[in-house]
C-alpha positions in Angstrom: 19.0 16.0 5.6 18.3 19.7 6.2 21.2 19.9 8.6 23.6 18.4 6.1 22.3 20.8 3.4 23.0 23.8 5.8 26.5 22.6 6.4 27.1 22.5 2.6 25.3 25.8 1.9 24.1 28.1 4.8 21.5 29.5 2.4 20.0 26.1 1.5 17.2 26.2 4.1 14.9 29.2 3.8 12.1 30.3 6.2 9.0 32.0 4.9 7.5 34.6 7.2 4.2 36.5 7.4 5.4 39.4 9.5 7.2 37.7 12.3 5.2 34.5 12.0 6.9 31.5 10.3 4.5 30.1 7.6 6.7 27.9 5.5 10.1 26.2 4.9 12.1 25.6 1.8 14.9 23.0 1.8 17.4 23.0 -1.1 19.8 20.1 -1.8 23.1 21.9 -2.7 24.8 18.7 -3.9 22.3 16.7 -5.8 22.3 17.4 -9.5 25.3 19.7 -9.2 27.4 17.9 -11.8 24.4 18.1 -14.3 23.7 21.7 -13.6 20.4 20.9 -12.0 19.0 22.2 -8.7 17.0 19.9 -6.4 14.1 21.1 -4.2 13.9 18.7 -1.3 11.1 20.3 0.6 8.6 23.1 0.1 6.2 23.3 3.0 3.5 25.8 3.8 1.2 25.9 6.8 -2.4 25.1 5.8 -3.8 28.6 6.5 -1.5 30.3 4.0 -1.8 27.9 1.1 -3.3 29.2 -2.2 -2.3 32.8 -1.3 0.8 33.1 -3.4 3.4 32.0 -0.9 4.2 28.9 -2.9 5.1 30.9 -5.9 7.3 33.1 -3.7 9.0 30.1 -2.2 9.6 28.6 -5.6 11.0 31.8 -6.9 13.5 32.0 -4.0 14.6 28.4 -4.8 15.1 29.3 -8.5 17.1 32.5 -7.7 19.4 30.6 -5.3 20.1 27.9 -7.8 20.7 30.4 -10.6 23.3 32.1 -8.4 25.0 28.7 -8.4 24.9 28.3 -12.1 22.1 25.7 -12.2 20.0 25.7 -15.3 17.0 23.7 -14.2 15.1 22.7 -11.1 13.7 19.2 -10.2 11.8 17.7 -7.4 9.7 14.6 -6.5 6.0 14.8 -5.7 3.8 11.9 -4.6 1.2 10.9 -7.2 -1.5 11.1 -4.5 -0.6 14.7 -3.6 -2.9 16.2 -6.2 -2.7 19.9 -5.0 1.1 19.9 -5.1 1.2 18.2 -8.5 -1.2 20.8 -9.9 0.9 23.6 -8.5 4.2 22.4 -9.9 2.8 21.4 -13.2 1.2 24.9 -13.5 4.6 26.4 -12.8 6.2 24.5 -15.7 7.5 21.2 -14.2 7.4 18.2 -16.6 6.4 14.8 -15.3 8.8 12.2 -16.4 6.1 9.8 -17.6 5.0 12.4 -20.1 8.0 11.6 -22.2 6.1 8.6 -23.4 2.8 10.4 -23.6 1.0 7.9 -21.3 -1.3 8.3 -18.3 -0.8 6.6 -14.9 -3.3 3.8 -15.7 -1.2 2.8 -18.7 2.1 3.2 -16.8 0.8 1.3 -13.7 -1.5 -1.3 -15.2 -1.7 -1.6 -19.0 2.0 -1.6 -19.8 2.7 -4.8 -17.8 -0.5 -6.4 -18.9 0.6 -6.0 -22.5 4.1 -7.4 -21.9 5.6 -10.6 -20.5 7.9 -11.0 -17.5 11.5 -10.8 -18.7 10.5 -8.4 -21.6 12.7 -10.1 -24.1 15.8 -9.4 -22.0 15.4 -5.6 -22.2 17.3 -3.9 -19.4 18.4 -0.4 -18.4 20.4 1.4 -15.7 17.5 3.5 -14.5 19.6 6.4 -13.1 17.8 9.5 -14.3 19.5 11.2 -11.3 22.7 10.5 -9.4 22.3 7.7 -6.8 23.9 6.9 -3.5 23.2 3.1 -3.6 24.9 2.3 -5.9 27.1 5.4 -6.0 26.7 6.4 -9.6 26.3 9.7 -11.5 23.1 10.4 -13.4 22.8 8.6 -16.7 20.5 6.1 -18.3 22.1 3.1 -20.1 20.0 0.6 -22.1 20.9 -2.7 -23.7 18.5 -2.0 -26.5 17.4 0.9 -28.8 14.3 2.5 -27.3 13.2 3.5 -30.8 12.6 -0.2 -31.5 10.6 -0.8 -28.3 7.0 -0.1 -27.6 5.9 2.2 -24.8 4.7 -0.8 -22.8 8.1 -2.5 -23.2 10.0 0.6 -22.1 7.8 0.9 -19.0 8.2 -2.8 -18.0 12.0 -2.4 -18.6 12.1 0.5 -16.2 10.1 -1.4 -13.5 12.0 -4.7 -13.8 15.3 -2.9 -13.9 14.4 -0.9 -10.8 13.6 -4.2 -9.0 16.8 -5.8 -10.2 19.0 -3.0 -9.0 17.3 -3.1 -5.6 18.0 -6.9 -5.4 21.6 -6.5 -6.6 22.4 -3.7 -4.1 20.7 -5.3 -1.1 22.5 -8.6 -1.4 25.0 -7.6 1.2 22.3 -8.1 3.9 22.9 -11.7 5.0 23.1 -14.0 2.0 20.8 -11.7 0.0 17.9 -14.2 0.3 14.7 -12.6 1.6 11.5 -14.3 2.7 9.5 -11.2 3.3 9.9 -7.6 2.4 7.7 -4.7 3.6 7.5 -1.8 1.2 6.3 1.8 1.9 6.2 5.1 0.0 4.4 6.1 -3.1 5.5 3.1 -5.3 4.2 0.7 -2.7 0.7 1.6 -3.8 1.3 0.0 -7.2 0.2 -3.6 -7.2 2.0 -4.1 -10.5 5.3 -3.0 -9.2 4.8 -5.0 -5.9 4.3 -8.1 -8.1 7.5 -7.5 -10.0 9.3 -7.0 -6.7 7.9 -10.3 -5.4 8.9 -12.2 -8.5 12.4 -10.6 -8.8 13.2 -11.2 -5.1 11.2 -14.4 -4.8 9.8 -13.1 -1.5 6.5 -12.0 -0.1 5.9 -8.3 -0.5 3.9 -6.7 2.3 2.5 -3.2 2.7 1.1 -1.3 5.7 -2.0 0.8 5.7 0.0 4.1 5.9 2.3 4.4 2.9 4.1 7.5 4.2 6.5 5.7 6.6 8.5 8.8 7.4 5.4 10.6 8.8 4.2 7.4 10.5 7.6 6.9 12.2 7.6 10.5 13.4 4.0 10.2 14.7 4.9 6.9 16.6 7.9 8.5 18.2 5.7 11.5 19.2 3.0 9.2 20.7 5.6 7.3 22.7 7.2 10.5 24.0 4.0 12.3 24.9 2.1 9.6 26.8 4.6 6.8 27.0 2.5 4.4 24.8 4.8 1.4 24.4 6.3 1.1 20.9 5.1 -2.5 20.7 1.5 -1.3 21.1 2.0 1.4 18.5 3.5 -1.1 16.1 0.6 -3.4 16.5 -1.9 -0.6 15.8 -0.2 1.0 12.8 2.4 -1.3 11.3 0.6 -4.5 10.8 0.7 -6.0 7.3 -2.2 -4.7 5.2 -1.6 -6.7 2.1 0.6 -9.5 0.9 1.7 -10.4 -2.7 3.2 -13.8 -3.2 6.0 -14.5 -5.7 5.5 -16.6 -8.9 8.0 -19.4 -8.3 8.0 -20.3 -11.9 9.8 -17.0 -12.7 12.8 -17.6 -10.3 15.1 -18.9 -13.1 14.1 -16.1 -15.5 15.0 -13.3 -13.0 18.1 -15.1 -11.7 19.3 -15.0 -15.3 18.4 -11.4 -15.7 20.3 -10.6 -12.5 23.5 -11.8 -14.1 22.7 -9.8 -17.3 21.9 -6.7 -15.2 25.2 -7.0 -13.3 27.1 -7.2 -16.6 25.3 -4.1 -17.9 26.2 -2.2 -14.7 29.8 -3.3 -14.9 30.1 -2.2 -18.5 29.4 1.3 -17.4 32.7 1.4 -15.5 
């Protein structure tokens, strides 16, 4: 990604130096959010020994200056929920967490909301594109088939989660016949048992996780281990990629979500 960013803007990747010693890297996405006047910070990395010494603020300032030169009015980024130090830093510097729009904490978002609502959620759907997407290729913009002012916070959260699962199912159907028996999920969202259950029910497939959710880092470590001491990939997969948990689908919900798939496709088509 950084290489593509450099090709689009030679100043999109910035090195941070302590004298002649590299101590950090900033990667800016010059394309994402451009139409909306928003800058996207893809990466801000500092070596451990220089953290909490003001380098992060300097790096963030450089990102803001660069995007302001391009006419961007705001700056966004994604931070893993479990990365507490990074979350504290960005929130201290004025970033607003999306869930705060509803004024709820993560327990409500991740557990309570779906416990208080039923699968299908009365047919409430949304196109959950708070930012532009590549799959499907759509600009930023949230579209709902209901008035959020008439829905509870729990209903709005379930709507988001179910709609995310439905768009994943719709836009992965090109793989074979679109019927999956088993799906392995990674990343921050894979830690949510609630969302994994929704995925299982929407796809009618087993949802598996591995013990290490950060699959990008895991993949890099596996390649490094193979390259350094020639440990066979098969052995590394067995050690680090075995299924850690499995969630079974509720077969009684197949018809419900098949019907919602058709409704979701119609909502997506109505956007044009």
